[in-house]
DRENPA-3360 file (N, C-alpha, C; in nm, 2 decimals, always signed):
BEGIN
1 = MKYLKYLT = -2.90/+1.98/-0.30/-2.76/+1.95/-0.31/-2.68/+2.02/-0.20 ~ -2.71/+2.14/-0.17/-2.64/+2.21/-0.06/-2.66/+2.14/+0.07 ~ -2.78/+2.08/+0.09/-2.80/+2.01/+0.21/-2.72/+1.89/+0.22 ~ -2.70/+1.81/+0.11/-2.61/+1.69/+0.11/-2.47/+1.73/+0.14 ~ -2.42/+1.84/+0.08/-2.28/+1.88/+0.11/-2.27/+1.92/+0.26 ~ -2.37/+1.99/+0.31/-2.36/+2.03/+0.45/-2.36/+1.90/+0.54 ~ -2.44/+1.80/+0.51/-2.44/+1.68/+0.59/-2.31/+1.61/+0.59 ~ -2.25/+1.60/+0.47/-2.12/+1.54/+0.45/-2.02/+1.61/+0.53;
9 = LCFFLFSG = -2.01/+1.74/+0.53/-1.92/+1.82/+0.60/-1.94/+1.80/+0.75 ~ -2.06/+1.80/+0.80/-2.09/+1.78/+0.94/-2.04/+1.64/+0.99 ~ -2.06/+1.54/+0.90/-2.02/+1.40/+0.93/-1.87/+1.40/+0.96 ~ -1.79/+1.46/+0.87/-1.65/+1.46/+0.89/-1.60/+1.54/+1.01 ~ -1.67/+1.66/+1.03/-1.62/+1.74/+1.14/-1.66/+1.69/+1.28 ~ -1.77/+1.62/+1.29/-1.82/+1.58/+1.42/-1.81/+1.43/+1.45 ~ -1.76/+1.35/+1.35/-1.75/+1.21/+1.37/-1.62/+1.16/+1.43 ~ -1.53/+1.25/+1.44/-1.40/+1.21/+1.49/-1.31/+1.15/+1.38;
17 = FNLQAQDG = -1.36/+1.16/+1.26/-1.29/+1.11/+1.14/-1.16/+1.17/+1.13 ~ -1.05/+1.10/+1.13/-0.91/+1.15/+1.13/-0.83/+1.08/+1.02 ~ -0.77/+1.15/+0.93/-0.69/+1.09/+0.83/-0.54/+1.12/+0.86 ~ -0.51/+1.17/+0.97/-0.37/+1.20/+1.00/-0.31/+1.11/+1.11 ~ -0.19/+1.06/+1.10/-0.13/+0.98/+1.20/-0.06/+1.07/+1.30 ~ -0.14/+1.14/+1.39/-0.09/+1.24/+1.48/+0.00/+1.18/+1.59 ~ -0.03/+1.06/+1.64/+0.04/+1.00/+1.75/+0.15/+0.90/+1.71 ~ +0.15/+0.86/+1.58/+0.25/+0.76/+1.54/+0.39/+0.81/+1.52;
25 = PKANPADV = +0.47/+0.72/+1.47/+0.61/+0.76/+1.45/+0.62/+0.87/+1.34 ~ +0.72/+0.96/+1.35/+0.74/+1.06/+1.26/+0.80/+1.01/+1.13 ~ +0.76/+1.05/+1.02/+0.81/+1.00/+0.89/+0.94/+1.08/+0.85 ~ +1.02/+1.01/+0.78/+1.14/+1.08/+0.72/+1.08/+1.17/+0.61 ~ +1.11/+1.30/+0.61/+1.05/+1.38/+0.51/+1.07/+1.34/+0.37 ~ +1.19/+1.28/+0.34/+1.22/+1.23/+0.20/+1.12/+1.11/+0.16 ~ +1.07/+1.04/+0.26/+0.98/+0.93/+0.23/+0.84/+0.98/+0.19 ~ +0.80/+1.10/+0.23/+0.66/+1.14/+0.21/+0.65/+1.27/+0.13;
33 = ESVDAIIA = +0.75/+1.31/+0.05/+0.75/+1.43/-0.02/+0.68/+1.43/-0.15 ~ +0.65/+1.31/-0.20/+0.58/+1.29/-0.33/+0.52/+1.15/-0.33 ~ +0.43/+1.13/-0.43/+0.37/+1.00/-0.45/+0.49/+0.90/-0.48 ~ +0.58/+0.94/-0.57/+0.69/+0.85/-0.60/+0.77/+0.81/-0.48 ~ +0.79/+0.91/-0.39/+0.87/+0.88/-0.27/+0.80/+0.79/-0.17 ~ +0.67/+0.81/-0.15/+0.60/+0.72/-0.06/+0.59/+0.58/-0.11 ~ +0.57/+0.57/-0.24/+0.56/+0.43/-0.30/+0.69/+0.36/-0.29 ~ +0.80/+0.43/-0.32/+0.94/+0.37/-0.31/+0.96/+0.33/-0.16;
41 = ALYDVISG = +0.92/+0.41/-0.07/+0.94/+0.38/+0.08/+0.86/+0.26/+0.12 ~ +0.74/+0.25/+0.07/+0.66/+0.14/+0.10/+0.72/+0.01/+0.05 ~ +0.77/+0.00/-0.07/+0.83/-0.12/-0.12/+0.96/-0.15/-0.05 ~ +1.04/-0.04/-0.02/+1.17/-0.06/+0.05/+1.15/-0.11/+0.19 ~ +1.05/-0.07/+0.26/+1.04/-0.10/+0.40/+1.00/-0.25/+0.42 ~ +0.93/-0.31/+0.33/+0.90/-0.45/+0.35/+1.00/-0.55/+0.29 ~ +1.09/-0.49/+0.21/+1.19/-0.57/+0.14/+1.32/-0.59/+0.22 ~ +1.38/-0.70/+0.21/+1.51/-0.73/+0.28/+1.54/-0.88/+0.28;
49 = PAGEKRDW = +1.67/-0.91/+0.31/+1.71/-1.05/+0.31/+1.66/-1.12/+0.43 ~ +1.67/-1.25/+0.42/+1.63/-1.34/+0.54/+1.72/-1.30/+0.66 ~ +1.66/-1.29/+0.77/+1.73/-1.26/+0.90/+1.74/-1.11/+0.92 ~ +1.69/-1.03/+0.83/+1.70/-0.88/+0.86/+1.57/-0.83/+0.91 ~ +1.58/-0.76/+1.02/+1.46/-0.70/+1.08/+1.42/-0.58/+0.99 ~ +1.29/-0.56/+0.98/+1.23/-0.45/+0.90/+1.21/-0.33/+1.00 ~ +1.21/-0.21/+0.94/+1.18/-0.09/+1.02/+1.03/-0.07/+1.03 ~ +0.96/-0.13/+1.12/+0.81/-0.12/+1.12/+0.77/+0.01/+1.16;
57 = DRMRSLFV = +0.84/+0.09/+1.24/+0.80/+0.23/+1.27/+0.80/+0.31/+1.14 ~ +0.90/+0.28/+1.05/+0.90/+0.36/+0.92/+0.78/+0.32/+0.85 ~ +0.74/+0.20/+0.85/+0.61/+0.16/+0.77/+0.49/+0.23/+0.83 ~ +0.48/+0.23/+0.97/+0.37/+0.29/+1.03/+0.36/+0.44/+0.99 ~ +0.48/+0.51/+0.98/+0.49/+0.65/+0.95/+0.43/+0.69/+0.81 ~ +0.42/+0.59/+0.73/+0.37/+0.62/+0.59/+0.22/+0.62/+0.58 ~ +0.15/+0.57/+0.68/+0.00/+0.55/+0.68/-0.07/+0.64/+0.77 ~ -0.20/+0.67/+0.73/-0.29/+0.74/+0.82/-0.33/+0.64/+0.93;
65 = DNATLTAV = -0.38/+0.70/+1.04/-0.44/+0.62/+1.14/-0.56/+0.54/+1.07 ~ -0.58/+0.42/+1.12/-0.70/+0.34/+1.07/-0.69/+0.30/+0.92 ~ -0.57/+0.31/+0.86/-0.55/+0.26/+0.73/-0.58/+0.11/+0.72 ~ -0.62/+0.06/+0.61/-0.64/-0.08/+0.59/-0.55/-0.14/+0.48 ~ -0.51/-0.26/+0.50/-0.44/-0.34/+0.40/-0.52/-0.46/+0.38 ~ -0.56/-0.49/+0.25/-0.65/-0.60/+0.23/-0.60/-0.69/+0.12 ~ -0.58/-0.81/+0.15/-0.54/-0.91/+0.04/-0.67/-0.97/-0.01 ~ -0.67/-0.97/-0.14/-0.79/-1.04/-0.21/-0.73/-1.15/-0.29;
73 = GLDREGNT = -0.80/-1.26/-0.29/-0.75/-1.38/-0.37/-0.86/-1.48/-0.39 ~ -0.82/-1.59/-0.44/-0.92/-1.70/-0.47/-0.88/-1.82/-0.38 ~ -0.98/-1.88/-0.32/-0.95/-2.00/-0.25/-0.95/-2.12/-0.34 ~ -0.93/-2.24/-0.29/-0.91/-2.36/-0.37/-1.03/-2.39/-0.46 ~ -1.15/-2.35/-0.42/-1.27/-2.37/-0.50/-1.29/-2.26/-0.60 ~ -1.21/-2.16/-0.60/-1.22/-2.05/-0.69/-1.31/-1.93/-0.64 ~ -1.35/-1.94/-0.51/-1.43/-1.83/-0.45/-1.33/-1.72/-0.41 ~ -1.38/-1.60/-0.42/-1.31/-1.48/-0.38/-1.30/-1.47/-0.23;
81 = RKTPMTID = -1.18/-1.45/-0.18/-1.17/-1.43/-0.03/-1.09/-1.30/-0.01 ~ -1.12/-1.24/+0.11/-1.05/-1.11/+0.14/-1.00/-1.12/+0.28 ~ -0.88/-1.06/+0.30/-0.82/-1.06/+0.44/-0.79/-0.92/+0.47 ~ -0.88/-0.84/+0.54/-0.84/-0.71/+0.58/-0.76/-0.71/+0.70 ~ -0.66/-0.61/+0.70/-0.57/-0.60/+0.82/-0.55/-0.45/+0.85 ~ -0.51/-0.43/+0.97/-0.46/-0.30/+1.01/-0.31/-0.31/+0.99 ~ -0.24/-0.20/+1.00/-0.09/-0.20/+0.99/-0.03/-0.29/+1.09 ~ -0.08/-0.29/+1.21/-0.02/-0.37/+1.32/-0.05/-0.52/+1.29;
89 = SYIKNAGK = -0.17/-0.55/+1.25/-0.20/-0.69/+1.22/-0.12/-0.74/+1.10 ~ -0.10/-0.66/+1.00/-0.01/-0.70/+0.89/+0.13/-0.73/+0.94 ~ +0.18/-0.64/+1.02/+0.32/-0.66/+1.08/+0.32/-0.79/+1.16 ~ +0.22/-0.81/+1.24/+0.22/-0.94/+1.32/+0.20/-1.06/+1.23 ~ +0.12/-1.06/+1.13/+0.09/-1.17/+1.05/+0.20/-1.20/+0.94 ~ +0.24/-1.10/+0.88/+0.34/-1.11/+0.76/+0.48/-1.08/+0.80 ~ +0.50/-1.00/+0.90/+0.64/-0.96/+0.94/+0.74/-1.07/+0.96 ~ +0.70/-1.17/+1.04/+0.79/-1.28/+1.08/+0.83/-1.36/+0.95;
97 = SLEKNGFF = +0.74/-1.38/+0.86/+0.77/-1.45/+0.74/+0.86/-1.37/+0.65 ~ +0.83/-1.24/+0.64/+0.92/-1.16/+0.55/+1.06/-1.16/+0.61 ~ +1.08/-1.15/+0.74/+1.21/-1.15/+0.80/+1.28/-1.28/+0.80 ~ +1.20/-1.39/+0.82/+1.26/-1.52/+0.82/+1.30/-1.57/+0.68 ~ +1.22/-1.56/+0.59/+1.24/-1.61/+0.45/+1.31/-1.52/+0.35 ~ +1.32/-1.39/+0.38/+1.36/-1.30/+0.29/+1.25/-1.26/+0.19 ~ +1.24/-1.14/+0.16/+1.13/-1.09/+0.07/+1.17/-0.96/+0.01 ~ +1.16/-0.96/-0.12/+1.19/-0.83/-0.20/+1.07/-0.81/-0.29;
105 = EEEVGRTS = +1.01/-0.70/-0.28/+0.90/-0.66/-0.37/+0.94/-0.54/-0.44 ~ +0.91/-0.54/-0.57/+0.96/-0.43/-0.66/+0.85/-0.39/-0.75 ~ +0.83/-0.26/-0.77/+0.73/-0.20/-0.86/+0.78/-0.21/-1.00 ~ +0.70/-0.27/-1.09/+0.74/-0.29/-1.23/+0.64/-0.22/-1.33 ~ +0.54/-0.16/-1.27/+0.45/-0.08/-1.35/+0.36/+0.00/-1.27 ~ +0.30/+0.11/-1.32/+0.21/+0.19/-1.24/+0.12/+0.27/-1.34 ~ -0.01/+0.27/-1.30/-0.10/+0.37/-1.36/-0.15/+0.45/-1.24 ~ -0.19/+0.58/-1.27/-0.23/+0.67/-1.17/-0.34/+0.76/-1.21;
113 = NTYGHISQ = -0.43/+0.79/-1.12/-0.54/+0.89/-1.14/-0.53/+0.98/-1.02 ~ -0.53/+1.11/-1.05/-0.52/+1.21/-0.94/-0.63/+1.31/-0.96 ~ -0.69/+1.35/-0.85/-0.78/+1.46/-0.85/-0.76/+1.54/-0.72 ~ -0.73/+1.66/-0.73/-0.70/+1.74/-0.61/-0.59/+1.68/-0.53 ~ -0.62/+1.65/-0.41/-0.52/+1.59/-0.32/-0.53/+1.44/-0.30 ~ -0.60/+1.37/-0.39/-0.61/+1.23/-0.37/-0.56/+1.16/-0.50 ~ -0.49/+1.05/-0.49/-0.45/+0.97/-0.60/-0.48/+0.82/-0.58 ~ -0.52/+0.76/-0.69/-0.55/+0.61/-0.69/-0.45/+0.55/-0.78;
121 = LFSTYISK = -0.37/+0.46/-0.73/-0.26/+0.40/-0.81/-0.28/+0.25/-0.82 ~ -0.25/+0.20/-0.94/-0.24/+0.06/-0.96/-0.09/+0.04/-0.98 ~ -0.03/-0.02/-0.88/+0.12/-0.05/-0.87/+0.14/-0.19/-0.89 ~ +0.19/-0.23/-1.01/+0.22/-0.37/-1.04/+0.35/-0.41/-0.97 ~ +0.35/-0.53/-0.91/+0.47/-0.57/-0.83/+0.52/-0.71/-0.87 ~ +0.65/-0.73/-0.85/+0.70/-0.87/-0.85/+0.76/-0.90/-0.71 ~ +0.75/-1.02/-0.67/+0.81/-1.06/-0.54/+0.91/-1.17/-0.56 ~ +1.02/-1.16/-0.48/+1.13/-1.25/-0.49/+1.18/-1.28/-0.35;
129 = RTADGEVF = +1.25/-1.39/-0.32/+1.31/-1.42/-0.19/+1.44/-1.35/-0.17 ~ +1.51/-1.33/-0.28/+1.64/-1.25/-0.27/+1.64/-1.14/-0.37 ~ +1.72/-1.04/-0.35/+1.72/-0.93/-0.44/+1.74/-0.96/-0.59 ~ +1.82/-1.06/-0.62/+1.85/-1.10/-0.76/+1.79/-1.24/-0.79 ~ +1.70/-1.28/-0.70/+1.64/-1.42/-0.72/+1.53/-1.42/-0.82 ~ +1.47/-1.54/-0.83/+1.36/-1.57/-0.92/+1.23/-1.51/-0.87 ~ +1.15/-1.46/-0.96/+1.02/-1.40/-0.93/+0.93/-1.52/-0.89 ~ +0.87/-1.52/-0.77/+0.77/-1.62/-0.74/+0.63/-1.57/-0.74;
137 = QRGINSIQ = +0.61/-1.44/-0.75/+0.47/-1.39/-0.75/+0.47/-1.25/-0.82 ~ +0.36/-1.23/-0.88/+0.33/-1.09/-0.94/+0.19/-1.06/-0.90 ~ +0.16/-0.93/-0.90/+0.03/-0.88/-0.87/+0.01/-0.73/-0.88 ~ -0.10/-0.68/-0.84/-0.12/-0.54/-0.84/-0.17/-0.49/-0.70 ~ -0.10/-0.39/-0.65/-0.14/-0.32/-0.54/-0.23/-0.20/-0.58 ~ -0.35/-0.19/-0.53/-0.43/-0.07/-0.55/-0.41/+0.01/-0.43 ~ -0.35/+0.13/-0.45/-0.31/+0.21/-0.34/-0.38/+0.35/-0.35 ~ -0.44/+0.39/-0.24/-0.49/+0.52/-0.23/-0.40/+0.61/-0.14;
145 = VMYDGSRY = -0.37/+0.72/-0.20/-0.27/+0.82/-0.14/-0.34/+0.95/-0.13 ~ -0.31/+1.02/-0.02/-0.36/+1.16/-0.01/-0.25/+1.26/+0.03 ~ -0.27/+1.38/+0.00/-0.18/+1.49/+0.03/-0.25/+1.58/+0.13 ~ -0.19/+1.61/+0.24/-0.25/+1.69/+0.34/-0.21/+1.84/+0.34 ~ -0.13/+1.88/+0.24/-0.08/+2.01/+0.23/+0.07/+2.02/+0.27 ~ +0.11/+1.92/+0.34/+0.26/+1.92/+0.38/+0.33/+1.79/+0.35 ~ +0.25/+1.68/+0.34/+0.31/+1.55/+0.31/+0.21/+1.45/+0.25 ~ +0.26/+1.34/+0.20/+0.17/+1.24/+0.14/+0.15/+1.13/+0.25;
153 = WIVNILWF = +0.03/+1.06/+0.24/+0.00/+0.96/+0.33/-0.06/+0.84/+0.25 ~ -0.04/+0.72/+0.29/-0.11/+0.61/+0.23/-0.24/+0.59/+0.31 ~ -0.35/+0.58/+0.25/-0.48/+0.56/+0.31/-0.52/+0.42/+0.32 ~ -0.50/+0.35/+0.21/-0.54/+0.21/+0.20/-0.46/+0.14/+0.09 ~ -0.45/+0.01/+0.11/-0.39/-0.08/+0.00/-0.48/-0.20/-0.01 ~ -0.51/-0.24/-0.13/-0.59/-0.35/-0.17/-0.51/-0.43/-0.27 ~ -0.47/-0.56/-0.25/-0.39/-0.62/-0.35/-0.45/-0.76/-0.40 ~ -0.41/-0.79/-0.52/-0.45/-0.92/-0.58/-0.33/-0.98/-0.65;
161 = SENDKFPI = -0.30/-1.10/-0.62/-0.19/-1.17/-0.69/-0.23/-1.24/-0.82 ~ -0.15/-1.23/-0.91/-0.17/-1.29/-1.04/-0.19/-1.44/-1.03 ~ -0.28/-1.50/-1.11/-0.30/-1.64/-1.12/-0.34/-1.68/-1.26 ~ -0.36/-1.81/-1.29/-0.39/-1.85/-1.42/-0.52/-1.79/-1.47 ~ -0.62/-1.77/-1.39/-0.75/-1.71/-1.43/-0.73/-1.56/-1.46 ~ -0.65/-1.49/-1.39/-0.63/-1.35/-1.40/-0.49/-1.31/-1.42 ~ -0.43/-1.33/-1.54/-0.30/-1.28/-1.57/-0.30/-1.12/-1.57 ~ -0.19/-1.07/-1.54/-0.18/-0.92/-1.54/-0.18/-0.87/-1.69;
169 = PKKYLKMK = -0.27/-0.78/-1.72/-0.27/-0.72/-1.85/-0.14/-0.64/-1.88 ~ -0.10/-0.64/-2.00/+0.03/-0.57/-2.04/+0.03/-0.42/-2.00 ~ -0.09/-0.36/-2.01/-0.10/-0.21/-1.98/-0.06/-0.18/-1.84 ~ -0.06/-0.28/-1.75/-0.02/-0.26/-1.61/+0.12/-0.30/-1.58 ~ +0.20/-0.34/-1.68/+0.34/-0.38/-1.67/+0.43/-0.27/-1.71 ~ +0.38/-0.16/-1.75/+0.47/-0.05/-1.80/+0.48/+0.06/-1.70 ~ +0.60/+0.10/-1.68/+0.63/+0.21/-1.59/+0.61/+0.34/-1.67 ~ +0.54/+0.44/-1.61/+0.53/+0.57/-1.67/+0.62/+0.66/-1.58;
177 = KY = +0.67/+0.77/-1.64/+0.75/+0.87/-1.57/+0.65/+0.97/-1.51 ~ +0.66/+1.00/-1.39/+0.57/+1.09/-1.32/+0.64/+1.21/-1.28;
% end
């Protein structure tokens, strides 16, 4: 067992593995002071009316280097598909649509598991085209967050939108106070 722990430690020390965004934009300290703050900043940065530019540097500042965002869904035949993206490819692929059409995403439920400096969140969302508009989509973001001793970082997001085959269970629609 000691040997396995030693190998794991060596892998992280010598592989160049880096979970900190050293060279990216600096985060607003209020955005990264807690799990609640970083999740609020995440939803806020992608939300806005049609024609409004998003602050993509703010978004980049929330994530570790090499973070992934992965959309999971079903194709027309019912097969599972996945679309993994980097932060920059998400901005390139989704950013224009968010800004052109308007997009507001809001957290309506959350469950959380935390151990040490890592947290795994199921963050249930609703999506609208305007702040007070009709909901056109619901789903769950599975978000991994880490604390590095001074701030919180988003490591990965994996999401799945609700559909007829997979309605969101009620337990994921309730907000808990953290």
